Structure formats: structure tokens, C-alpha cells
C-alpha positions as CSV (number, residue, x, y, z in Angstrom):
1,M,-69.0,110.5,-10.7
2,L,-69.6,110.9,-14.3
3,Y,-71.4,108.5,-16.4
4,P,-70.1,106.9,-18.5
5,S,-66.6,106.8,-17.1
6,I,-63.7,107.6,-19.2
7,D,-62.2,104.1,-18.3
8,T,-65.2,102.4,-19.8
9,L,-65.1,104.6,-22.9
10,M,-61.3,104.0,-23.4
11,T,-61.9,100.3,-23.9
12,H,-64.0,101.1,-27.1
13,I,-61.9,104.0,-28.6
14,N,-58.2,104.1,-27.6
15,S,-57.5,107.8,-27.9
16,K,-59.1,110.6,-25.9
17,Y,-58.7,112.9,-28.7
18,T,-60.7,110.6,-31.0
19,L,-63.3,110.0,-28.3
20,C,-63.7,113.7,-28.0
21,T,-64.0,114.2,-31.7
22,I,-66.3,111.3,-32.4
23,S,-68.7,112.3,-29.7
24,A,-68.6,116.0,-30.6
25,R,-69.5,115.1,-34.3
26,R,-72.3,112.9,-33.2
27,A,-73.6,115.4,-30.7
28,R,-73.6,118.2,-33.5
29,E,-75.4,115.6,-35.7
30,L,-78.1,114.9,-33.0
31,L,-78.6,118.6,-32.5
32,E,-78.8,119.8,-36.1
33,L,-80.5,117.1,-38.1
34,E,-84.1,116.5,-37.6
35,E,-84.0,112.9,-38.7
36,A,-81.2,112.1,-36.3
37,V,-82.4,110.1,-33.4
38,P,-80.4,108.3,-30.6
39,M,-79.3,104.8,-31.4
40,I,-80.0,103.6,-27.9
41,D,-82.9,103.3,-25.5
42,N,-83.1,104.3,-21.8
43,I,-80.8,107.3,-22.0
44,K,-79.5,108.7,-18.8
45,S,-77.9,111.9,-20.2
46,A,-80.0,115.1,-20.9
47,K,-77.3,116.6,-23.2
48,Y,-76.3,115.5,-26.6
49,V,-72.6,114.9,-25.8
50,G,-73.7,112.6,-23.1
51,V,-76.0,110.7,-25.4
52,A,-73.2,110.3,-27.8
53,L,-70.9,109.0,-25.1
54,E,-73.6,106.5,-24.0
55,E,-73.8,105.4,-27.7
56,I,-70.0,104.8,-27.7
57,E,-70.2,103.0,-24.4
58,R,-72.9,100.6,-25.6
59,G,-71.1,99.8,-28.8
60,K,-73.5,101.6,-31.2
61,L,-71.0,104.4,-32.3
62,D,-67.7,103.5,-33.5
63,Y,-65.1,104.7,-36.2
64,T,-62.8,103.2,-38.8
65,A,-59.4,104.9,-39.4
66,S,-58.5,105.4,-42.9
67,D,-55.0,105.3,-44.4
68,D,-56.2,106.2,-47.8
69,P,-54.4,109.4,-48.8
70,S,-57.0,110.3,-51.3
71,K,-59.6,110.7,-48.3
72,Q,-57.3,113.0,-46.4
73,Q,-57.7,116.8,-46.7
74,Q,-54.9,118.3,-48.9
75,D,-53.2,121.6,-48.2
76,K,-53.4,123.4,-51.6
């Protein structure tokens, strides 16, 4: 069984696509930035994506959707 489970993660973020995007961005941040450290203790995962998923499960990593069109990328 995988940890954390998808059912647990879906209680925090309601979209699998968003869950994947958020965890991938956080994993990249942990990998590339020297000052980035995990926001949780007692990490069970050995890989950065797993750490990001654990942060989501424990409520340390979240997102806010923006409806502001000025923050969206324009195709010009």
C-alpha cells in the first residue's frame, strides 16, 4: 500500500491534476533550492515527491485558486 493514500490526499485537494501539479512543484523546489527544507518532521518517504505528498497530507502544503485574469498567462 502506498503512503499517503490517494483517498487521504483527496480530502485536502479536490483534484488529482492539482494534487499532481502541487506535489511536483514542491518536489522540484526541494530538489533545486538549497534553502528549501521539508515543512514536517518524521518523514517516511525517501524521495522528494513523497515528502511533498506527506506535507499535503499533514496540512502544511496547500494552494489557493486565483480567478484574477491578470495573474493568468496570456497567449500573445
